[in-house]
Gaussian input, Z-matrix of N, CA and C with variables (Angstrom, degrees):
# hf/3-21g

backbone

0 1
 N
 C     1     B1
 C     2     B2     1     A1
 N     3     B3     2     A2     1     D1
 C     4     B4     3     A3     2     D2
 C     5     B5     4     A4     3     D3
 N     6     B6     5     A5     4     D4
 C     7     B7     6     A6     5     D5
 C     8     B8     7     A7     6     D6
 N     9     B9     8     A8     7     D7
 C    10    B10     9     A9     8     D8
 C    11    B11    10    A10     9     D9
 N    12    B12    11    A11    10    D10
 C    13    B13    12    A12    11    D11
 C    14    B14    13    A13    12    D12
 N    15    B15    14    A14    13    D13
 C    16    B16    15    A15    14    D14
 C    17    B17    16    A16    15    D15
 N    18    B18    17    A17    16    D16
 C    19    B19    18    A18    17    D17
 C    20    B20    19    A19    18    D18
 N    21    B21    20    A20    19    D19
 C    22    B22    21    A21    20    D20
 C    23    B23    22    A22    21    D21
 N    24    B24    23    A23    22    D22
 C    25    B25    24    A24    23    D23
 C    26    B26    25    A25    24    D24
 N    27    B27    26    A26    25    D25
 C    28    B28    27    A27    26    D26
 C    29    B29    28    A28    27    D27
 N    30    B30    29    A29    28    D28
 C    31    B31    30    A30    29    D29
 C    32    B32    31    A31    30    D30
 N    33    B33    32    A32    31    D31
 C    34    B34    33    A33    32    D32
 C    35    B35    34    A34    33    D33
 N    36    B36    35    A35    34    D34
 C    37    B37    36    A36    35    D35
 C    38    B38    37    A37    36    D36
 N    39    B39    38    A38    37    D37
 C    40    B40    39    A39    38    D38
 C    41    B41    40    A40    39    D39
 N    42    B42    41    A41    40    D40
 C    43    B43    42    A42    41    D41
 C    44    B44    43    A43    42    D42
 N    45    B45    44    A44    43    D43
 C    46    B46    45    A45    44    D44
 C    47    B47    46    A46    45    D45
 N    48    B48    47    A47    46    D46
 C    49    B49    48    A48    47    D47
 C    50    B50    49    A49    48    D48
 N    51    B51    50    A50    49    D49
 C    52    B52    51    A51    50    D50
 C    53    B53    52    A52    51    D51
 N    54    B54    53    A53    52    D52
 C    55    B55    54    A54    53    D53
 C    56    B56    55    A55    54    D54
 N    57    B57    56    A56    55    D55
 C    58    B58    57    A57    56    D56
 C    59    B59    58    A58    57    D57
 N    60    B60    59    A59    58    D58
 C    61    B61    60    A60    59    D59
 C    62    B62    61    A61    60    D60
 N    63    B63    62    A62    61    D61
 C    64    B64    63    A63    62    D62
 C    65    B65    64    A64    63    D63
 N    66    B66    65    A65    64    D64
 C    67    B67    66    A66    65    D65
 C    68    B68    67    A67    66    D66
 N    69    B69    68    A68    67    D67
 C    70    B70    69    A69    68    D68
 C    71    B71    70    A70    69    D69
 N    72    B72    71    A71    70    D70
 C    73    B73    72    A72    71    D71
 C    74    B74    73    A73    72    D72
 N    75    B75    74    A74    73    D73
 C    76    B76    75    A75    74    D74
 C    77    B77    76    A76    75    D75
 N    78    B78    77    A77    76    D76
 C    79    B79    78    A78    77    D77
 C    80    B80    79    A79    78    D78
 N    81    B81    80    A80    79    D79
 C    82    B82    81    A81    80    D80
 C    83    B83    82    A82    81    D81
 N    84    B84    83    A83    82    D82
 C    85    B85    84    A84    83    D83
 C    86    B86    85    A85    84    D84
 N    87    B87    86    A86    85    D85
 C    88    B88    87    A87    86    D86
 C    89    B89    88    A88    87    D87
 N    90    B90    89    A89    88    D88
 C    91    B91    90    A90    89    D89
 C    92    B92    91    A91    90    D90
 N    93    B93    92    A92    91    D91
 C    94    B94    93    A93    92    D92
 C    95    B95    94    A94    93    D93
 N    96    B96    95    A95    94    D94
 C    97    B97    96    A96    95    D95
 C    98    B98    97    A97    96    D96
 N    99    B99    98    A98    97    D97
 C   100   B100    99    A99    98    D98
 C   101   B101   100   A100    99    D99
 N   102   B102   101   A101   100   D100
 C   103   B103   102   A102   101   D101
 C   104   B104   103   A103   102   D102
 N   105   B105   104   A104   103   D103
 C   106   B106   105   A105   104   D104
 C   107   B107   106   A106   105   D105
 N   108   B108   107   A107   106   D106
 C   109   B109   108   A108   107   D107
 C   110   B110   109   A109   108   D108
 N   111   B111   110   A110   109   D109
 C   112   B112   111   A111   110   D110
 C   113   B113   112   A112   111   D111
 N   114   B114   113   A113   112   D112
 C   115   B115   114   A114   113   D113
 C   116   B116   115   A115   114   D114
 N   117   B117   116   A116   115   D115
 C   118   B118   117   A117   116   D116
 C   119   B119   118   A118   117   D117
 N   120   B120   119   A119   118   D118
 C   121   B121   120   A120   119   D119
 C   122   B122   121   A121   120   D120
 N   123   B123   122   A122   121   D121
 C   124   B124   123   A123   122   D122
 C   125   B125   124   A124   123   D123
 N   126   B126   125   A125   124   D124
 C   127   B127   126   A126   125   D125
 C   128   B128   127   A127   126   D126
 N   129   B129   128   A128   127   D127
 C   130   B130   129   A129   128   D128
 C   131   B131   130   A130   129   D129
 N   132   B132   131   A131   130   D130
 C   133   B133   132   A132   131   D131
 C   134   B134   133   A133   132   D132
 N   135   B135   134   A134   133   D133
 C   136   B136   135   A135   134   D134
 C   137   B137   136   A136   135   D135
 N   138   B138   137   A137   136   D136
 C   139   B139   138   A138   137   D137
 C   140   B140   139   A139   138   D138
 N   141   B141   140   A140   139   D139
 C   142   B142   141   A141   140   D140
 C   143   B143   142   A142   141   D141
 N   144   B144   143   A143   142   D142
 C   145   B145   144   A144   143   D143
 C   146   B146   145   A145   144   D144
 N   147   B147   146   A146   145   D145
 C   148   B148   147   A147   146   D146
 C   149   B149   148   A148   147   D147
 N   150   B150   149   A149   148   D148
 C   151   B151   150   A150   149   D149
 C   152   B152   151   A151   150   D150
 N   153   B153   152   A152   151   D151
 C   154   B154   153   A153   152   D152
 C   155   B155   154   A154   153   D153
 N   156   B156   155   A155   154   D154
 C   157   B157   156   A156   155   D155
 C   158   B158   157   A157   156   D156
 N   159   B159   158   A158   157   D157
 C   160   B160   159   A159   158   D158
 C   161   B161   160   A160   159   D159
 N   162   B162   161   A161   160   D160
 C   163   B163   162   A162   161   D161
 C   164   B164   163   A163   162   D162
 N   165   B165   164   A164   163   D163
 C   166   B166   165   A165   164   D164
 C   167   B167   166   A166   165   D165
 N   168   B168   167   A167   166   D166
 C   169   B169   168   A168   167   D167
 C   170   B170   169   A169   168   D168
 N   171   B171   170   A170   169   D169
 C   172   B172   171   A171   170   D170
 C   173   B173   172   A172   171   D171
 N   174   B174   173   A173   172   D172
 C   175   B175   174   A174   173   D173
 C   176   B176   175   A175   174   D174
 N   177   B177   176   A176   175   D175
 C   178   B178   177   A177   176   D176
 C   179   B179   178   A178   177   D177
 N   180   B180   179   A179   178   D178
 C   181   B181   180   A180   179   D179
 C   182   B182   181   A181   180   D180
 N   183   B183   182   A182   181   D181
 C   184   B184   183   A183   182   D182
 C   185   B185   184   A184   183   D183
 N   186   B186   185   A185   184   D184
 C   187   B187   186   A186   185   D185
 C   188   B188   187   A187   186   D186
 N   189   B189   188   A188   187   D187
 C   190   B190   189   A189   188   D188
 C   191   B191   190   A190   189   D189
 N   192   B192   191   A191   190   D190
 C   193   B193   192   A192   191   D191
 C   194   B194   193   A193   192   D192
 N   195   B195   194   A194   193   D193
 C   196   B196   195   A195   194   D194
 C   197   B197   196   A196   195   D195
 N   198   B198   197   A197   196   D196
 C   199   B199   198   A198   197   D197
 C   200   B200   199   A199   198   D198
 N   201   B201   200   A200   199   D199
 C   202   B202   201   A201   200   D200
 C   203   B203   202   A202   201   D201
 N   204   B204   203   A203   202   D202
 C   205   B205   204   A204   203   D203
 C   206   B206   205   A205   204   D204
 N   207   B207   206   A206   205   D205
 C   208   B208   207   A207   206   D206
 C   209   B209   208   A208   207   D207
 N   210   B210   209   A209   208   D208
 C   211   B211   210   A210   209   D209
 C   212   B212   211   A211   210   D210
 N   213   B213   212   A212   211   D211
 C   214   B214   213   A213   212   D212
 C   215   B215   214   A214   213   D213
 N   216   B216   215   A215   214   D214
 C   217   B217   216   A216   215   D215
 C   218   B218   217   A217   216   D216
 N   219   B219   218   A218   217   D217
 C   220   B220   219   A219   218   D218
 C   221   B221   220   A220   219   D219
 N   222   B222   221   A221   220   D220
 C   223   B223   222   A222   221   D221
 C   224   B224   223   A223   222   D222
 N   225   B225   224   A224   223   D223
 C   226   B226   225   A225   224   D224
 C   227   B227   226   A226   225   D225
 N   228   B228   227   A227   226   D226
 C   229   B229   228   A228   227   D227
 C   230   B230   229   A229   228   D228
 N   231   B231   230   A230   229   D229
 C   232   B232   231   A231   230   D230
 C   233   B233   232   A232   231   D231
 N   234   B234   233   A233   232   D232
 C   235   B235   234   A234   233   D233
 C   236   B236   235   A235   234   D234
 N   237   B237   236   A236   235   D235
 C   238   B238   237   A237   236   D236
 C   239   B239   238   A238   237   D237
 N   240   B240   239   A239   238   D238
 C   241   B241   240   A240   239   D239
 C   242   B242   241   A241   240   D240
 N   243   B243   242   A242   241   D241
 C   244   B244   243   A243   242   D242
 C   245   B245   244   A244   243   D243
 N   246   B246   245   A245   244   D244
 C   247   B247   246   A246   245   D245
 C   248   B248   247   A247   246   D246
 N   249   B249   248   A248   247   D247
 C   250   B250   249   A249   248   D248
 C   251   B251   250   A250   249   D249
 N   252   B252   251   A251   250   D250
 C   253   B253   252   A252   251   D251
 C   254   B254   253   A253   252   D252
 N   255   B255   254   A254   253   D253
 C   256   B256   255   A255   254   D254
 C   257   B257   256   A256   255   D255
 N   258   B258   257   A257   256   D256
 C   259   B259   258   A258   257   D257
 C   260   B260   259   A259   258   D258
 N   261   B261   260   A260   259   D259
 C   262   B262   261   A261   260   D260
 C   263   B263   262   A262   261   D261
 N   264   B264   263   A263   262   D262
 C   265   B265   264   A264   263   D263
 C   266   B266   265   A265   264   D264
 N   267   B267   266   A266   265   D265
 C   268   B268   267   A267   266   D266
 C   269   B269   268   A268   267   D267
 N   270   B270   269   A269   268   D268
 C   271   B271   270   A270   269   D269
 C   272   B272   271   A271   270   D270
 N   273   B273   272   A272   271   D271
 C   274   B274   273   A273   272   D272
 C   275   B275   274   A274   273   D273
 N   276   B276   275   A275   274   D274
 C   277   B277   276   A276   275   D275
 C   278   B278   277   A277   276   D276
 N   279   B279   278   A278   277   D277
 C   280   B280   279   A279   278   D278
 C   281   B281   280   A280   279   D279
 N   282   B282   281   A281   280   D280
 C   283   B283   282   A282   281   D281
 C   284   B284   283   A283   282   D282
 N   285   B285   284   A284   283   D283
 C   286   B286   285   A285   284   D284
 C   287   B287   286   A286   285   D285
 N   288   B288   287   A287   286   D286
 C   289   B289   288   A288   287   D287
 C   290   B290   289   A289   288   D288
 N   291   B291   290   A290   289   D289
 C   292   B292   291   A291   290   D290
 C   293   B293   292   A292   291   D291
 N   294   B294   293   A293   292   D292
 C   295   B295   294   A294   293   D293
 C   296   B296   295   A295   294   D294
 N   297   B297   296   A296   295   D295
 C   298   B298   297   A297   296   D296
 C   299   B299   298   A298   297   D297
 N   300   B300   299   A299   298   D298
 C   301   B301   300   A300   299   D299
 C   302   B302   301   A301   300   D300
 N   303   B303   302   A302   301   D301
 C   304   B304   303   A303   302   D302
 C   305   B305   304   A304   303   D303
 N   306   B306   305   A305   304   D304
 C   307   B307   306   A306   305   D305
 C   308   B308   307   A307   306   D306
 N   309   B309   308   A308   307   D307
 C   310   B310   309   A309   308   D308
 C   311   B311   310   A310   309   D309
 N   312   B312   311   A311   310   D310
 C   313   B313   312   A312   311   D311
 C   314   B314   313   A313   312   D312

   B1=1.4393
   B2=1.5317
   B3=1.2967
   B4=1.4597
   B5=1.5305
   B6=1.3222
   B7=1.4579
   B8=1.5308
   B9=1.3273
   B10=1.4583
   B11=1.5123
   B12=1.3167
   B13=1.4615
   B14=1.5276
   B15=1.3251
   B16=1.4612
   B17=1.5284
   B18=1.3196
   B19=1.4708
   B20=1.5217
   B21=1.3308
   B22=1.4696
   B23=1.5301
   B24=1.3293
   B25=1.4661
   B26=1.5264
   B27=1.3291
   B28=1.4648
   B29=1.5267
   B30=1.3430
   B31=1.4702
   B32=1.5226
   B33=1.3298
   B34=1.4641
   B35=1.5267
   B36=1.3403
   B37=1.4705
   B38=1.5225
   B39=1.3266
   B40=1.4649
   B41=1.5278
   B42=1.3518
   B43=1.4621
   B44=1.5319
   B45=1.3203
   B46=1.4512
   B47=1.5354
   B48=1.3137
   B49=1.4652
   B50=1.5234
   B51=1.3184
   B52=1.4615
   B53=1.5302
   B54=1.3148
   B55=1.4621
   B56=1.5172
   B57=1.3320
   B58=1.4691
   B59=1.5213
   B60=1.3204
   B61=1.4573
   B62=1.5239
   B63=1.3203
   B64=1.4689
   B65=1.5264
   B66=1.3246
   B67=1.4642
   B68=1.5279
   B69=1.3259
   B70=1.4556
   B71=1.5211
   B72=1.3379
   B73=1.4651
   B74=1.5256
   B75=1.3302
   B76=1.4676
   B77=1.5205
   B78=1.3116
   B79=1.4599
   B80=1.5312
   B81=1.3293
   B82=1.4628
   B83=1.5189
   B84=1.3293
   B85=1.4581
   B86=1.5208
   B87=1.3288
   B88=1.4681
   B89=1.5225
   B90=1.3269
   B91=1.4724
   B92=1.5281
   B93=1.3254
   B94=1.4592
   B95=1.5249
   B96=1.3242
   B97=1.4647
   B98=1.5298
   B99=1.3132
   B100=1.4682
   B101=1.5272
   B102=1.3361
   B103=1.4648
   B104=1.5292
   B105=1.3182
   B106=1.4687
   B107=1.5265
   B108=1.3112
   B109=1.4649
   B110=1.5238
   B111=1.3378
   B112=1.4601
   B113=1.5232
   B114=1.3279
   B115=1.4672
   B116=1.5183
   B117=1.3177
   B118=1.4595
   B119=1.5210
   B120=1.3224
   B121=1.4630
   B122=1.5244
   B123=1.3077
   B124=1.4671
   B125=1.5232
   B126=1.3077
   B127=1.4654
   B128=1.5244
   B129=1.3217
   B130=1.4698
   B131=1.5346
   B132=1.3265
   B133=1.4651
   B134=1.5201
   B135=1.3259
   B136=1.4623
   B137=1.5212
   B138=1.3148
   B139=1.4651
   B140=1.5251
   B141=1.3274
   B142=1.4712
   B143=1.5249
   B144=1.3217
   B145=1.4698
   B146=1.5247
   B147=1.3210
   B148=1.4621
   B149=1.5262
   B150=1.3201
   B151=1.4661
   B152=1.5220
   B153=1.3203
   B154=1.4660
   B155=1.5275
   B156=1.3172
   B157=1.4657
   B158=1.5277
   B159=1.3319
   B160=1.4680
   B161=1.5312
   B162=1.3350
   B163=1.4631
   B164=1.5207
   B165=1.3040
   B166=1.4528
   B167=1.5264
   B168=1.3299
   B169=1.4655
   B170=1.5225
   B171=1.3139
   B172=1.4715
   B173=1.5235
   B174=1.3333
   B175=1.4583
   B176=1.5257
   B177=1.3218
   B178=1.4590
   B179=1.5205
   B180=1.3140
   B181=1.4597
   B182=1.5193
   B183=1.3145
   B184=1.4637
   B185=1.5217
   B186=1.2874
   B187=1.4579
   B188=1.5164
   B189=1.2955
   B190=1.4551
   B191=1.5157
   B192=1.3024
   B193=1.4540
   B194=1.5238
   B195=1.2946
   B196=1.4552
   B197=1.5187
   B198=1.3138
   B199=1.4499
   B200=1.5205
   B201=1.3353
   B202=1.4566
   B203=1.5242
   B204=1.3105
   B205=1.4642
   B206=1.5209
   B207=1.3102
   B208=1.4653
   B209=1.5271
   B210=1.3278
   B211=1.4595
   B212=1.5333
   B213=1.3219
   B214=1.4626
   B215=1.5225
   B216=1.3252
   B217=1.4604
   B218=1.5248
   B219=1.3205
   B220=1.4663
   B221=1.5200
   B222=1.3329
   B223=1.4638
   B224=1.5264
   B225=1.3228
   B226=1.4680
   B227=1.5238
   B228=1.3253
   B229=1.4639
   B230=1.5151
   B231=1.3220
   B232=1.4669
   B233=1.5235
   B234=1.3208
   B235=1.4681
   B236=1.5200
   B237=1.3200
   B238=1.4671
   B239=1.5211
   B240=1.3214
   B241=1.4647
   B242=1.5187
   B243=1.3372
   B244=1.4650
   B245=1.5261
   B246=1.3288
   B247=1.4689
   B248=1.5234
   B249=1.3075
   B250=1.4590
   B251=1.5233
   B252=1.3338
   B253=1.4563
   B254=1.5236
   B255=1.3094
   B256=1.4625
   B257=1.5222
   B258=1.3250
   B259=1.4619
   B260=1.5275
   B261=1.3351
   B262=1.4686
   B263=1.5222
   B264=1.3262
   B265=1.4618
   B266=1.5217
   B267=1.3260
   B268=1.4667
   B269=1.5292
   B270=1.3366
   B271=1.4648
   B272=1.5211
   B273=1.3262
   B274=1.4667
   B275=1.5273
   B276=1.3311
   B277=1.4657
   B278=1.5271
   B279=1.3412
   B280=1.4687
   B281=1.5249
   B282=1.3263
   B283=1.4640
   B284=1.5230
   B285=1.3259
   B286=1.4640
   B287=1.5172
   B288=1.3319
   B289=1.4667
   B290=1.5250
   B291=1.3328
   B292=1.4669
   B293=1.5242
   B294=1.3238
   B295=1.4632
   B296=1.5215
   B297=1.3301
   B298=1.4618
   B299=1.5237
   B300=1.3427
   B301=1.4618
   B302=1.5324
   B303=1.3288
   B304=1.4649
   B305=1.5241
   B306=1.3252
   B307=1.4601
   B308=1.5242
   B309=1.3249
   B310=1.4629
   B311=1.5255
   B312=1.2982
   B313=1.4765
   B314=1.5039
   A1=108.48
   A2=115.51
   A3=121.61
   A4=109.39
   A5=117.05
   A6=122.17
   A7=108.33
   A8=115.35
   A9=121.47
   A10=113.07
   A11=116.55
   A12=120.90
   A13=110.76
   A14=117.27
   A15=121.22
   A16=110.37
   A17=116.48
   A18=120.57
   A19=109.79
   A20=117.12
   A21=120.92
   A22=110.53
   A23=116.50
   A24=121.12
   A25=110.61
   A26=116.68
   A27=120.10
   A28=111.38
   A29=116.30
   A30=120.47
   A31=109.98
   A32=116.48
   A33=120.29
   A34=111.49
   A35=117.25
   A36=120.65
   A37=110.55
   A38=115.57
   A39=121.10
   A40=112.04
   A41=115.94
   A42=122.98
   A43=111.24
   A44=114.40
   A45=122.54
   A46=108.71
   A47=116.83
   A48=120.14
   A49=109.29
   A50=116.19
   A51=119.69
   A52=110.29
   A53=116.11
   A54=120.67
   A55=112.31
   A56=116.11
   A57=120.05
   A58=111.08
   A59=116.72
   A60=120.12
   A61=110.50
   A62=116.44
   A63=121.41
   A64=113.45
   A65=117.56
   A66=121.92
   A67=112.28
   A68=115.31
   A69=121.38
   A70=114.26
   A71=116.66
   A72=120.53
   A73=110.71
   A74=115.61
   A75=121.88
   A76=107.92
   A77=117.77
   A78=121.08
   A79=111.01
   A80=115.28
   A81=120.42
   A82=109.43
   A83=117.03
   A84=121.39
   A85=112.57
   A86=116.15
   A87=119.99
   A88=110.15
   A89=117.63
   A90=120.52
   A91=109.06
   A92=116.76
   A93=120.95
   A94=110.86
   A95=116.59
   A96=120.45
   A97=111.77
   A98=117.42
   A99=120.80
   A100=109.42
   A101=115.86
   A102=120.17
   A103=112.32
   A104=116.71
   A105=120.11
   A106=111.73
   A107=115.88
   A108=124.02
   A109=112.53
   A110=115.69
   A111=120.53
   A112=111.10
   A113=116.76
   A114=121.66
   A115=108.64
   A116=115.16
   A117=121.62
   A118=108.10
   A119=117.82
   A120=119.94
   A121=111.28
   A122=115.13
   A123=119.12
   A124=107.98
   A125=116.07
   A126=120.38
   A127=110.79
   A128=116.64
   A129=121.33
   A130=110.56
   A131=116.07
   A132=120.47
   A133=110.58
   A134=116.64
   A135=120.63
   A136=111.05
   A137=116.78
   A138=120.64
   A139=110.86
   A140=117.39
   A141=121.10
   A142=111.37
   A143=116.58
   A144=120.66
   A145=110.06
   A146=116.52
   A147=121.72
   A148=110.56
   A149=116.38
   A150=120.83
   A151=110.77
   A152=116.80
   A153=120.53
   A154=111.55
   A155=116.54
   A156=120.67
   A157=113.13
   A158=116.91
   A159=122.25
   A160=110.92
   A161=115.21
   A162=121.24
   A163=109.93
   A164=115.66
   A165=122.76
   A166=108.45
   A167=116.62
   A168=120.76
   A169=111.34
   A170=116.48
   A171=121.03
   A172=112.10
   A173=117.34
   A174=118.67
   A175=112.09
   A176=117.09
   A177=121.32
   A178=112.26
   A179=115.90
   A180=120.20
   A181=108.53
   A182=115.82
   A183=121.00
   A184=108.22
   A185=115.35
   A186=118.32
   A187=107.34
   A188=115.94
   A189=118.24
   A190=109.25
   A191=114.92
   A192=120.25
   A193=107.84
   A194=115.36
   A195=119.89
   A196=110.67
   A197=114.68
   A198=121.03
   A199=109.94
   A200=116.74
   A201=119.04
   A202=111.67
   A203=114.74
   A204=121.48
   A205=112.06
   A206=116.72
   A207=120.77
   A208=111.11
   A209=116.22
   A210=121.65
   A211=110.42
   A212=116.76
   A213=121.37
   A214=109.60
   A215=116.47
   A216=120.50
   A217=111.70
   A218=117.21
   A219=120.99
   A220=110.51
   A221=117.35
   A222=120.83
   A223=111.48
   A224=117.20
   A225=120.44
   A226=109.83
   A227=116.95
   A228=120.87
   A229=112.00
   A230=116.69
   A231=121.09
   A232=109.99
   A233=117.09
   A234=120.84
   A235=110.68
   A236=117.07
   A237=120.52
   A238=111.19
   A239=117.20
   A240=120.99
   A241=110.32
   A242=116.48
   A243=121.97
   A244=112.77
   A245=115.81
   A246=123.02
   A247=112.79
   A248=116.32
   A249=122.27
   A250=107.04
   A251=114.15
   A252=121.31
   A253=113.11
   A254=116.72
   A255=119.85
   A256=110.29
   A257=116.07
   A258=120.59
   A259=110.25
   A260=117.23
   A261=121.01
   A262=110.52
   A263=116.23
   A264=120.75
   A265=110.73
   A266=117.12
   A267=121.12
   A268=111.00
   A269=116.97
   A270=120.12
   A271=110.92
   A272=115.96
   A273=119.93
   A274=111.59
   A275=116.96
   A276=119.97
   A277=110.33
   A278=116.03
   A279=118.87
   A280=110.64
   A281=116.76
   A282=120.35
   A283=110.23
   A284=116.38
   A285=120.71
   A286=111.63
   A287=116.78
   A288=120.86
   A289=110.73
   A290=115.54
   A291=119.99
   A292=110.29
   A293=116.90
   A294=120.51
   A295=111.10
   A296=116.77
   A297=121.06
   A298=110.16
   A299=115.97
   A300=121.25
   A301=110.71
   A302=116.87
   A303=120.40
   A304=111.64
   A305=117.34
   A306=120.51
   A307=111.68
   A308=117.08
   A309=120.49
   A310=112.15
   A311=117.28
   A312=120.63
   A313=110.92
   D1=139.21
   D2=-179.43
   D3=-81.73
   D4=136.76
   D5=177.32
   D6=-84.21
   D7=83.66
   D8=-177.88
   D9=-61.85
   D10=-34.47
   D11=179.45
   D12=-63.85
   D13=-39.41
   D14=177.94
   D15=-65.01
   D16=-41.30
   D17=178.63
   D18=-62.45
   D19=-45.86
   D20=179.03
   D21=-61.83
   D22=-46.70
   D23=-178.29
   D24=-59.37
   D25=-47.34
   D26=-178.13
   D27=-65.81
   D28=-40.19
   D29=178.62
   D30=-59.54
   D31=-43.50
   D32=179.87
   D33=-68.90
   D34=-36.65
   D35=175.93
   D36=-58.79
   D37=-37.07
   D38=-179.84
   D39=-84.91
   D40=4.56
   D41=179.95
   D42=53.42
   D43=47.03
   D44=-176.66
   D45=-113.71
   D46=135.89
   D47=175.30
   D48=-80.00
   D49=165.60
   D50=176.23
   D51=-60.80
   D52=-38.57
   D53=178.75
   D54=-63.33
   D55=-40.68
   D56=178.56
   D57=-65.92
   D58=-41.60
   D59=177.97
   D60=-64.15
   D61=-39.51
   D62=-176.64
   D63=-72.69
   D64=-25.59
   D65=-172.21
   D66=-50.37
   D67=119.58
   D68=177.51
   D69=79.74
   D70=-0.61
   D71=-178.06
   D72=-116.43
   D73=-55.01
   D74=-175.19
   D75=-159.15
   D76=-166.54
   D77=179.06
   D78=-91.33
   D79=158.95
   D80=175.91
   D81=-60.76
   D82=-38.35
   D83=179.41
   D84=-61.11
   D85=-38.74
   D86=178.98
   D87=-66.87
   D88=-39.32
   D89=176.80
   D90=-59.67
   D91=-44.52
   D92=178.21
   D93=-59.08
   D94=-44.12
   D95=-179.90
   D96=-66.85
   D97=-36.35
   D98=177.68
   D99=-65.07
   D100=-44.89
   D101=-178.73
   D102=-64.52
   D103=-33.06
   D104=179.50
   D105=-94.25
   D106=4.08
   D107=177.24
   D108=58.36
   D109=38.92
   D110=175.29
   D111=-104.31
   D112=-2.21
   D113=176.36
   D114=-149.31
   D115=151.50
   D116=176.80
   D117=-115.46
   D118=122.82
   D119=-179.32
   D120=-75.71
   D121=165.19
   D122=173.38
   D123=-66.92
   D124=162.33
   D125=179.72
   D126=-60.24
   D127=-39.19
   D128=-179.13
   D129=-64.34
   D130=-44.95
   D131=178.63
   D132=-64.04
   D133=-45.39
   D134=179.51
   D135=-60.44
   D136=-41.88
   D137=179.28
   D138=-60.22
   D139=-41.70
   D140=179.57
   D141=-66.83
   D142=-40.04
   D143=178.59
   D144=-64.50
   D145=-46.85
   D146=179.88
   D147=-59.99
   D148=-42.57
   D149=179.33
   D150=-63.91
   D151=-45.87
   D152=-178.61
   D153=-63.10
   D154=-33.86
   D155=-179.02
   D156=-90.43
   D157=-1.12
   D158=-178.96
   D159=57.37
   D160=45.24
   D161=177.84
   D162=-104.85
   D163=166.37
   D164=177.40
   D165=-100.72
   D166=139.64
   D167=-179.09
   D168=-56.13
   D169=-47.34
   D170=-175.11
   D171=-60.21
   D172=-36.42
   D173=-179.46
   D174=-81.88
   D175=-18.77
   D176=-177.82
   D177=-86.37
   D178=-31.28
   D179=-179.75
   D180=-99.37
   D181=116.12
   D182=178.99
   D183=-75.05
   D184=131.45
   D185=174.05
   D186=-101.09
   D187=133.82
   D188=179.52
   D189=-94.96
   D190=157.31
   D191=177.25
   D192=-79.70
   D193=121.41
   D194=-178.27
   D195=-91.93
   D196=143.71
   D197=179.19
   D198=-82.82
   D199=-39.27
   D200=-178.05
   D201=-145.57
   D202=166.33
   D203=-176.94
   D204=-63.65
   D205=-36.01
   D206=-178.63
   D207=-59.86
   D208=-39.12
   D209=179.00
   D210=-63.56
   D211=-43.31
   D212=178.91
   D213=-61.99
   D214=-47.05
   D215=-178.68
   D216=-63.10
   D217=-38.88
   D218=177.82
   D219=-63.48
   D220=-48.31
   D221=179.98
   D222=-64.89
   D223=-38.60
   D224=177.44
   D225=-64.04
   D226=-40.07
   D227=177.31
   D228=-62.29
   D229=-41.61
   D230=177.42
   D231=-63.46
   D232=-41.58
   D233=177.76
   D234=-61.20
   D235=-41.23
   D236=178.64
   D237=-64.45
   D238=-42.97
   D239=178.10
   D240=-59.27
   D241=-37.59
   D242=179.50
   D243=-85.43
   D244=9.32
   D245=179.33
   D246=60.58
   D247=30.96
   D248=176.82
   D249=-97.69
   D250=69.04
   D251=-171.09
   D252=-64.79
   D253=-40.43
   D254=-179.32
   D255=-63.81
   D256=-43.58
   D257=179.75
   D258=-62.88
   D259=-43.74
   D260=179.11
   D261=-62.34
   D262=-42.51
   D263=179.74
   D264=-61.25
   D265=-44.60
   D266=179.62
   D267=-61.84
   D268=-41.38
   D269=178.88
   D270=-62.66
   D271=-44.57
   D272=-178.03
   D273=-68.91
   D274=-35.74
   D275=176.42
   D276=-63.36
   D277=-44.24
   D278=-179.44
   D279=-65.50
   D280=-35.07
   D281=176.39
   D282=-64.59
   D283=-43.53
   D284=178.67
   D285=-60.31
   D286=-42.77
   D287=178.63
   D288=-64.13
   D289=-41.71
   D290=-179.50
   D291=-63.93
   D292=-44.00
   D293=-179.67
   D294=-65.30
   D295=-41.39
   D296=178.30
   D297=-62.42
   D298=-43.37
   D299=179.63
   D300=-62.51
   D301=-43.84
   D302=-178.58
   D303=-66.77
   D304=-32.09
   D305=179.93
   D306=-71.21
   D307=-27.58
   D308=-179.05
   D309=-85.64
   D310=-6.23
   D311=-178.63
   D312=-82.40

């Protein structure tokens, strides 16, 4: 999940309007939807927004606590379908770490 509040906060810190942030990337309306978490941008669009705002991917994408491995795999699959490769990779890496940790317990 995208941390829309962080994107809004950083945009305002930089004294940037939604239109200015969107310029050359997406529409002002999409920026509004991202900030209110009513839409998820493509990975390419998100990468451009993060770069323009000088944010870090890890802090911009909220990771949720997963109850089971199946849930992680389902969400990673959805991310792949939406071409959100970085997000899918991060989910799978965290799953791998969790499984490795549980095996050593």
